[in-house]
C-alpha positions in Angstrom: 0.0 0.0 0.0 2.8 2.4 0.8 4.4 1.9 -2.6 1.1 2.7 -4.2 0.9 5.8 -2.1 4.3 7.0 -3.2 3.4 6.3 -6.9 0.3 8.4 -6.5 2.3 11.2 -4.9 4.9 11.3 -7.7 2.1 11.7 -10.2 0.4 14.7 -8.5 0.8 17.7 -10.8 2.2 20.8 -9.2 -0.3 23.6 -9.0 2.3 26.3 -9.9 4.2 24.4 -12.6 3.8 27.1 -15.2 5.1 29.8 -12.8 8.6 30.7 -11.7 10.2 28.2 -9.3 11.0 30.1 -6.1 14.0 29.0 -4.2 16.5 30.2 -1.5 20.1 29.2 -1.4 23.0 29.6 1.0 26.2 28.0 2.1 27.0 26.2 5.4 30.3 27.0 7.1 31.7 23.7 5.9 31.1 24.7 2.2 28.0 22.7 1.5 25.6 24.6 -0.8 22.0 24.4 0.2 19.0 25.1 -2.1 15.4 25.2 -0.7 12.2 25.2 -2.7 9.1 25.4 -0.5 5.7 24.3 -1.9 3.2 23.6 0.8 0.4 22.7 -1.7 1.8 19.2 -2.0 2.0 16.4 0.6 5.5 15.3 -0.3 9.1 16.4 0.1 12.4 15.4 -1.6 15.9 15.4 -0.1 18.7 15.2 -2.6 22.4 15.6 -2.7 24.5 16.0 -5.8 28.3 15.5 -5.6 30.6 17.1 -8.1 32.3 13.8 -9.0 31.7 11.6 -12.1 33.5 9.3 -14.4 35.7 12.1 -15.7 37.3 12.5 -12.2 38.7 8.9 -12.1 42.2 7.7 -12.5 42.5 6.3 -16.0 43.7 3.0 -14.4 40.7 2.9 -12.1 37.7 3.7 -14.3 34.2 3.0 -13.0 35.0 4.3 -9.5 32.3 7.0 -9.4 29.5 4.7 -10.5 30.8 1.9 -8.2 30.8 4.3 -5.3 27.2 5.2 -6.0 26.4 1.5 -5.3 28.7 1.2 -2.4 27.1 4.0 -0.4 23.8 2.1 -0.2 25.6 -0.7 1.8 25.0 1.0 5.2 26.5 3.3 7.8 27.5 3.2 11.4 23.9 3.8 12.4 22.1 2.0 9.5 22.7 -1.7 9.4 23.9 -3.3 6.1 21.0 -3.8 3.7 18.6 -1.8 5.8 18.7 1.7 4.1 16.2 0.9 1.4 13.9 -0.9 3.8 13.8 2.0 6.2 12.8 4.4 3.3 10.1 2.0 2.0 8.7 1.4 5.5 8.1 5.1 5.8 6.3 5.3 2.5 9.2 6.7 0.5 11.2 5.9 -2.6 14.8 6.5 -3.5 17.4 6.2 -6.2 20.8 7.4 -7.4 22.6 7.8 -10.7 26.1 8.7 -12.0 27.1 10.6 -15.1 30.5 11.7 -16.4 30.2 14.9 -14.4 28.3 14.2 -11.1 26.7 11.7 -8.8 23.1 12.2 -7.5 21.2 10.7 -4.6 17.6 11.4 -3.5 14.7 10.3 -1.3 11.1 11.1 -2.0 9.0 10.9 1.2 5.7 12.0 2.6 6.4 15.5 4.0 6.0 14.4 7.6 8.9 12.1 7.0 11.3 14.7 5.5 13.7 14.5 8.4 14.4 10.9 7.6 15.8 11.9 4.2 18.1 14.5 5.9 19.3 11.8 8.4 20.0 9.2 5.7 22.0 11.7 3.5 24.0 13.0 6.5 24.8 9.4 7.5 25.9 8.6 3.9 28.3 11.5 4.0 29.6 11.3 7.6 29.4 7.6 8.6 29.5 5.3 5.6 30.7 1.8 6.2 33.2 1.0 3.5 34.6 -2.5 4.0 35.7 -5.5 2.0 32.3 -7.2 2.3 30.6 -4.2 0.7 33.2 -3.9 -2.0 33.0 -7.6 -2.9 29.2 -7.5 -2.9 28.8 -4.4 -5.1 31.6 -5.6 -7.4 29.3 -8.5 -8.4 26.3 -6.2 -8.6 28.1 -3.8 -11.0 29.4 -6.7 -13.1 25.8 -8.0 -13.5 24.7 -4.5 -14.4 27.3 -4.3 -17.1 26.4 -7.8 -18.5 22.7 -6.8 -18.7 23.0 -3.2 -19.9 26.2 -3.3 -22.0 27.6 -6.7 -22.9 24.4 -8.5 -23.7 22.2 -5.7 -24.8 21.7 -4.9 -28.5 23.7 -1.7 -29.3 24.8 -1.6 -25.7 28.3 -0.5 -26.6 27.2 2.4 -28.7 28.3 5.1 -26.3 31.6 3.5 -25.7 32.4 3.6 -29.4 31.3 7.2 -29.7 33.4 8.6 -26.9 36.4 6.5 -27.9 36.2 8.1 -31.3 35.7 11.7 -30.2 38.0 12.0 -27.2 41.7 11.1 -27.0 43.0 13.1 -24.0 39.9 13.9 -22.0 38.4 11.4 -19.5 35.2 11.5 -21.4 36.9 8.8 -23.5 35.5 6.2 -21.2 32.0 5.5 -20.0 30.6 5.6 -16.4 30.4 1.8 -16.1 34.2 1.7 -16.5 36.4 -1.3 -16.6 35.7 -4.4 -14.6 39.4 -5.2 -14.6 40.1 -1.9 -13.0 37.5 -2.5 -10.3 38.9 -6.0 -9.6 42.4 -4.6 -9.2 41.3 -1.8 -6.8 42.1 -2.1 -3.1 39.9 -1.1 -0.1 42.3 1.7 0.6 41.7 3.2 -2.8 38.0 3.3 -2.2 38.5 5.0 1.1 40.8 7.6 -0.5 38.1 8.2 -3.2 35.6 8.9 -0.4 37.9 11.3 1.4 38.7 13.2 -1.8 35.2 13.6 -3.3 32.5 12.9 -0.7 33.0 16.1 1.3 30.4 18.8 2.0 32.3 21.5 0.0 31.9 19.2 -3.1 28.1 18.9 -2.7 24.8 20.7 -3.1 21.9 19.7 -0.9 18.4 20.4 -2.3 15.2 20.1 -0.2 12.0 20.6 -2.1 8.4 20.3 -1.2 6.2 20.8 1.9 8.1 22.1 4.9 8.5 25.2 7.1 11.5 27.3 6.2 12.9 28.1 9.6 12.4 24.5 10.7 14.2 23.0 7.8 17.1 25.4 8.1 17.6 24.4 11.7 17.5 20.7 10.9 19.9 21.1 8.0 22.3 22.8 10.3 21.9 20.1 12.9 22.5 17.2 10.5 25.1 18.7 8.1 26.7 21.6 9.9 29.0 19.4 12.1 30.4 17.5 9.1 34.0 18.8 8.6 35.0 20.5 5.4 37.2 18.5 3.1 40.2 19.6 1.0 39.4 21.6 -2.1 38.6 19.2 -4.9 40.8 19.7 -8.1 38.7 20.0 -11.2 39.6 18.3 -14.5 41.1 20.8 -17.0 42.1 18.8 -20.1 41.8 20.2 -23.6 41.3 18.1 -26.7 43.2 18.8 -29.9 40.9 19.4 -33.0 39.9 16.2 -34.8 41.4 17.7 -38.0 39.7 15.4 -40.6 36.9 12.9 -40.8 37.7 9.7 -38.9 36.2 6.3 -39.6 35.7 3.4 -37.2 33.9 0.1 -37.1 32.7 -2.2 -34.4 31.1 -5.6 -34.4 28.3 -6.3 -31.9 27.3 -9.9 -31.4 23.9 -8.9 -30.1 22.6 -7.2 -33.2 21.3 -8.3 -36.6 20.7 -4.8 -38.2 23.8 -2.5 -38.6 23.7 1.1 -37.5 25.4 4.1 -38.9 26.6 6.8 -36.5 27.8 10.3 -37.4 29.4 11.9 -34.3 30.6 15.5 -33.9 32.6 16.9 -31.0 30.8 20.0 -29.6 31.2 22.5 -26.8 30.3 22.5 -23.2 26.7 22.4 -22.0 27.3 25.9 -20.7 28.0 27.3 -24.1 25.1 29.1 -25.9 25.9 27.0 -28.9 24.9 23.9 -27.0 21.3 25.2 -26.7 21.3 25.9 -30.4 22.4 22.3 -31.1 19.4 21.1 -29.0 17.2 23.0 -31.4 19.0 21.5 -34.4 18.3 18.0 -33.1 14.6 18.8 -33.0 14.7 20.2 -36.5 16.4 17.0 -37.8 14.6 14.3 -35.9 12.1 15.7 -33.4 9.0 13.7 -34.4 7.6 12.3 -37.7 7.5 15.7 -39.4 11.2 16.4 -38.8 13.5 16.6 -41.7 15.5 13.4 -41.4 12.6 11.2 -40.4 10.3 12.5 -43.2 13.0 12.1 -45.8 14.7 8.8 -44.8 11.9 6.9 -43.1 8.7 8.2 -44.7 9.6 9.3 -48.2 12.6 7.4 -49.4 12.1 4.4 -47.1 15.8 3.8 -46.7 15.9 3.8 -42.9 14.0 2.1 -40.2 14.8 4.8 -37.7 16.9 8.0 -37.6 17.6 10.2 -34.6 19.8 13.2 -33.8 20.9 13.6 -30.2 22.9 16.4 -28.5 24.8 14.9 -25.6 25.9 18.0 -23.7 28.4 17.6 -20.9 30.2 19.9 -18.5 33.4 20.2 -20.5 32.5 19.0 -24.1 29.6 17.6 -25.9 28.9 14.9 -28.5 26.4 15.5 -31.3 25.3 12.2 -32.7 23.1 11.1 -35.5 22.1 7.4 -35.6 20.3 5.6 -38.4 19.3 2.0 -39.1 19.1 0.9 -42.7 15.9 -0.6 -44.2 16.2 -3.7 -46.4 19.3 -3.8 -48.6 20.2 -0.2 -48.1 23.8 0.3 -47.0 25.3 2.7 -44.4 27.0 5.0 -47.0 23.5 5.7 -48.4 22.4 6.8 -45.0 25.4 9.0 -44.5 24.8 10.7 -47.8 21.2 11.5 -47.0 22.1 12.8 -43.6 24.8 15.0 -45.1 22.3 16.4 -47.6 20.0 17.6 -44.8 23.0 19.0 -42.8 24.1 21.0 -45.9 20.6 22.5 -46.2 20.8 23.6 -42.6 24.2 25.2 -43.3 23.1 27.0 -46.5 19.4 27.9 -45.9 17.5 29.5 -43.0 14.8 27.4 -41.6 11.3 28.6 -42.4 9.3 30.9 -40.1 6.7 28.2 -39.7 9.4 25.7 -38.7 10.9 28.2 -36.3 7.5 28.8 -34.6 7.0 25.1 -34.2 10.5 24.8 -32.7 9.7 27.5 -30.1 6.5 25.8 -29.1 8.3 22.4 -28.6 10.9 23.9 -26.3 8.4 25.9 -24.3 6.4 22.7 -23.7 9.6 20.8 -22.8 10.5 23.6 -20.3 7.1 23.5 -18.6 7.2 19.7 -18.3 10.7 19.8 -16.8 9.3 21.7 -13.8 6.1 19.8 -13.4 7.2 17.4 -10.7 8.9 17.8 -7.4 11.6 15.3 -8.3 12.3 17.2 -11.6 12.5 20.5 -9.8 15.0 19.2 -7.2 17.2 17.7 -9.9 17.2 20.8 -12.0 18.1 23.1 -9.1 21.0 20.9 -8.2 22.3 20.4 -11.7 21.9 24.1 -12.7 23.9 25.2 -9.6 26.6 22.6 -9.8 27.2 22.2 -13.6 26.1 25.5 -15.0 26.9 27.8 -12.0 23.4 29.4 -12.3 20.6 28.0 -10.2 18.1 30.4 -11.7 18.3 28.6 -15.0 15.4 26.6 -13.7 13.4 29.8 -14.6 15.4 31.4 -17.4 16.5 28.5 -19.7 13.4 29.1 -21.8 14.5 32.7 -22.4 17.7 31.4 -23.9 15.8 29.2 -26.4 13.4 32.0 -27.2 16.3 34.3 -28.0 17.9 31.9 -30.5 17.5 33.2 -34.1 17.2 31.4 -37.4 20.5 32.9 -38.4 22.2 31.5 -35.3 20.9 28.0 -36.2 22.6 28.2 -39.6 25.8 29.6 -38.1 26.1 26.8 -35.5 25.4 24.1 -38.1 28.3 25.6 -40.1 30.5 25.8 -37.0 30.3 22.2 -35.8 28.6 19.9 -38.2 31.5 19.6 -40.5 33.3 16.5 -41.9 36.6 17.6 -40.4 35.0 17.5 -37.0 33.4 14.1 -37.0 33.8 10.4 -36.6 31.8 7.9 -38.7 31.1 4.6 -37.0 29.9 1.5 -38.8 28.2 -0.4 -35.9 27.9 -3.9 -37.4 26.6 -7.4 -36.5 29.3 -9.8 -35.6 30.9 -11.4 -38.7 30.0 -15.0 -39.3 32.8 -17.6 -39.5 
């Protein structure tokens, strides 16, 4: 019954979702940044912490540490018995999760508002009193290996991302994926995991977000009680590695034993998510493949019937981005045919302004996306944390739509010319495994 209750709560629409998201932010003395969003019209509250550590912060000989640590910190603490953390949350009508990217790690608990303090306690325990021992390391090692088998090794097209980043990045740690290497994890010692915790899991490398139904003075007092005594850690060094230009089209191929239909990938290296051009590339993705009336879909899937599916994706990250166009051939059509048709549409973007009608449709799509992103408490909490940590501007939760609205048709053409060039891309023939 409690799980059903939580599900219902997560589906409750926020009464003020179309208005600005009000928030208050401040720093504790130990360097932890706090963001509070109060909404007493809902019966829920979410406690979340984002740590500024992801796969890019790993030792190249110890890849997978950030994701592994996300699993490890659910093992237990000095005051929460091993295996009991999830049970405590569920017994109190809550839900929880965590995830890791190349740039950050995020934990959250969604609870009935009268249980909000439980979320604060759990996250303070995770930060101050985690139990990191060999039993937990060995247990989570098997969990992560099974996850890799299910999601990567034995999943059709499961190694797509790995092939993309290996092609686009040579120096930067974006060249490996968050799942990392199992050999690296097997070789790691308990001391290395403890050092990772001491380096990155410190209050001055974290942002705490509390969103939902609470009283402001009360929550501030509780946050100070739970997190104020945690000592500040050393300053965390940030990755500052620059890539050389690609300087010419590169070609790669990979054979995946889990597929029968090949896939063609056209990948371009693009700028940081904080760059205005990254927002424009989002719009270009929508022009090319945002729905059945988009340019690539209409041409390659509907009209010419040379492709089963085509999609353009802007993967923006903190330091760089990857702009990827994926296509599956239909029937006897070959990958070069798909590449030629993709190039034709890119060249049109580079030489012609999109129509006024297409531009208006684009603005409507992004306004709708913006409204939806702020329509749940979990979405608001995630956006507040991400905007502060990765963009350095918490108020983007209210102003991102203004950036999209200000983008002109001329800028769309300019950005297409700036990045979507053959000397800045990698072509990947993602193929079935060859038969003997």
